[in-house]
N, C-alpha and C positions, 0 to 999 in steps of 0.2 A: 504493499500500501504507503501513494506517494504523495508524499504533504510538502508544504509548503516552503517549512525550515526557517518558515521565517515568522514575528510573533509583534502587533501592533506597530507593521510599517506602512499597514493600509494610509491611502491620505484622504480625509474626508472633508476638501475646502466648507465654507461657505455656500457657493456654487452647488454643491451635491447635495446641502442640507434643505435651501432651499429650492432644489427642482424632487427631490423625493416629498417635499411638503405640499407642492404643487400638489403631485400624481397623486399622495393620497386625497385630495378635491376635486379630483378624473380630472386634472389639466392639464395636457398633452403639453410636451415644450416649446410645443409650434407653436400654440392658443399664447403662449406667456411672454406678457409685450412690456419695454420697458419702463413705465408704467406701474405696471405689478410684481415687476423684481425689484424695485424702491420700496415698493408697501409690506414687501416681502422681509427686507435690510428694517425694516423700520417698525413691523412683527416684533420681530428674531430682537432686536435691539430693548423695545419695553422686556419681552419677554424674558433676559439676562437680567436686565435692569427689574425687573420684581423676585426673582428666585433667590435675591440678597435681602428683602424685607420678609420671606417666607421662615426661611431658616439659613444657616452659616455652610455655604459648601465647602465643606474639607483645605481645596484644594484653593481657595482666596484666603486664606490663612497666612499672613505674614508677620515678620517679629521685624521692628524697627527700635533701634539706634540711637535717643534723641539727646540735644544739648540742655542741658540747664543752665541759666541766664542771672546773676543776680540781681533781684530787683523783681522779676519778671514772672508773673502769676500764669499766666496765658500763654497755651503753647495751640497752637493749631499744626492740625493734623494732617499727611498730603491727601488731595482728590482722592477720591471715591472709596472714603471711609467709612463704614456703617457702624459699625460697633467697636471699642475697647474691650476686648474680650478678658486681657489679665493686664497687668500693670506693677514694674515693679521700679524699684530705687536701688540703683547696682551702684559697688564701691569697689575698688581695685584699691591691691599694694604697689603700689607705683615703684618700680624699677630703674634704673641708672646707672650711668657707669663713666667714660671716656669719650669725649664727642669729638668726632671729625666734621668737619660742615663745609659744603660752598655755596653758590645761589643756587646749584638746584640738588643738592645730597647733606641728608640728614642722618650719619654714623654713629653708632652706640657702640666701642665697647666693652664688655663688660669683665670684669673680671674668673668670672665664671661663667659655665653654658647661664645660660637663663635665658625659661620662659618669656614672652611679651604674645600677652591672649588678645590685648588692645592697645589702640595707635589713639590717641588724642589731638586733632590739632586747632589752636586759635589760628586764624589769618590776620594777616596786618594785609592783607592787596586782596586780588579774588582767589578762588582757588582752582589749583591744575590739577591736572591727570600724573594718580600719583603708581610706582609701585614699590610694593614692601621684598626687602631680601633676606634670607638669612646665608650664614658662615658660618665653616668651619676653622676657618685658618684667614681669615681677612682678604680669602686674595681669589676663591672663587665662588658666587654667587646664586645660589637657586634662586628666584623670583620664588611667593611662595602667591601673590596677590595682585591687582590689579581693582583701581577705580577709578572713577571719575566722578568727585563731590564736585557738590555744585552750594558754595559761597561766597559770600559778599565778606571787605573785611568784618575785623570785630563779631564773626559769628563762629560755633565752630562743633566741628564736626566729628566722630569717632566709630573706629573699624572697628571689628572685630578681627584675629587672624584664623583662618583657620588651617593646616591642622595647628595646635602650639604646642611646640616643641624646643627644647630646649637646646640653641647657641652661642655659643660664646660673639654671634657678631652678628648686628646689625645694622638695617640701614632703608632707608625710604630715600624714592628716589623720585624728581619733578622728570617727569618724562617730554610733556612740550613744557618751555616758559621757565618762572622764577617760580622758585619755594619761597615764597614769605611768610611769614609767620609769626607770631607774639611769643606764643609758649609753645612746646611738644612735649604731651603727655607720655610717658610706654609705664603700661601695667602687667599687675596676672593675679592670681587668683584673687575673680571675680566672687564677691556678698549678693546676693539681692532678699531685699527686703521688700514685700506683696503692698500697696499702696492700700490702701483702704475706699469705702467708693462714697460718697456724699449726694443725695436728692440736692432737686434743686433750695427744696425752705430749707435744708442743713446749711451748707455752703452760703445763701442770703442772710443765713441767720447769725454769722462771725462774727460778731462784732470789727473787729480787724483784717479782715481778707489781703492785706499787703502785708501783716505782720511776718518778723521773714525768722528763719529755721531752713530746719532740714525738710522739704513737703515729706506728707505721710497719708493726703488723701486731696483725692481731686472730684470735682463735679464735672461733668461729663455731658457739654452741650451741644447737641446736632444740629449745628448751624449749613449756612447755604453761603459756597460751594463746599466749605471745608468746616469738621464740625471742631469743637476746642476741651480745650482740656484745663480746668479752670486747677489751680492747683494751692493744697491751704498746707502749710504753711508755702506764702513766698520764698520762692529757693535766695538762700544767702551767696557769701560770696562759697564759701568752702567747697560750695553744690557742686561749683561750676565743678569741681573736677568727677562729681561722677555723671553715671548717668541715667535718661531717665529709657526703659528698656519696656515697651510697650507691642504688647501684640494683639493686632488688628483684624477683625472679620474685613472685610474688602469686597471691592464690588468686581466683575466679572472685566475683563477686558474686552475693547470695545468691539461690534462690526467694524472690519475694515472692507477690505474687498470678497470682490466673488472667489478670488483665488487664495484669501489666506484664510485659514484656516480659525477655527471659534475653541474659544477659552474653557475647553469643556473636555475630561477625561470620555475616554470610548466606551465605557459604558452609560455617557449620558443619550449619546446620540441618538440612540432609538426615542427615544423621551424629545427629546428637541422636537425632533421632524416632525413628532405626532404632538406639539403642542402646538407648533406653529400651524402643524394646519391647519387646526380645530380655530388659529384663529384667521388665515386668508378664508375660512368658511366664515365666516362672520364680515368679512372687505371686502373680498373679489366679489362683483354683482356677478361675472358668469356660473358660479359654483353654485350645485343645486342644493338651495335650501334644509332640502329633507337631512341632507349629509352632517348640516348642524349637530341632530340629533344623536346621532352617530358617532362622531370625530370628537364628542367634546366630554361623554364618558370612557371613550377610550385614550384620549388623551393625559386623565384621569389617574385611570389605573398605570399607564408608563410612565408616566412623573411621581406614584407613589412607589413604584419598584426602582427608580433610581434614587429615591431621599433614603428609602429604605436599607439602601445597600450602600451608602455615602456614610458611613463611622470606618471609627480607627480600631475597633473592637475591645474599647478598654471597658470598665465597669461606667455603668451609669450614676450618678450624683445630683441629684434634684436638693434646687436652692428656692427656695419661695423668692417670688417677684413680679412685686405689685408695681404694674404696668402705670397703672394713672396715679397712682399717689406720684411716681417718681420722674415722671416726663411729663 
């Protein structure tokens, strides 16, 4: 018996999703106009956006490493953030050695092999692309990561280094432009303390919302277009050496061209096709209205199967959630 010998290599782009959705509406490719394709991609965008409000797709959980700034209690989260799942205050054990610097290089020579798990840079000019390298002899270097940070003068960016292995030499190199910084922090042995979560009433009831200290709690405000974390206490100067670790639930990536793929796992494709077909049946006038009653329950069943399989297999923890009060 001959098999393909490949797994998950079939490309199922947006065009295939749209074409299959139309066929389930009994609309052949020859009858699909450019306007109908535009309607289909719009419906697909709305469908993917709705998924974020239903549950948390497992592939849309993302870790952020954000800086604290003295006296700034409000942290604007990136576009597409739907929910903060976890937030921790992380502090490091700083490490140091003798420095060798130039306009493009920041090199640290340690007395003994030392782990560098996190790098923080406070920029004195616009951020530039960087590479992080390690060495056993200070001559032969191995690049462990490359990043393209986005920051302006006065802003801080943090980067975790994987794998975190001890070396006697560590180097930061500007791969283009000049490495302009106020301070560079290297650290290891991270320790994280979970934040407490406040509702709006509890946050507003604080008598001094700009009281300075180590932040311990936050209120999550769903704002348009970017939500905001309101920290309390407001970060003090010492907090600038720590990091705000946020695990966020983000939106599924936007629908691109018909030749690109949708940001969903393979196991979800049939559910998305079925759900899109049920929506097209409502909007495309050449679709037989009788199909709506057929497609709607089939789409609901397909989506339920997809959600049922979208878990990490761990035990379930139930926490009371009083949404009408906290939002």
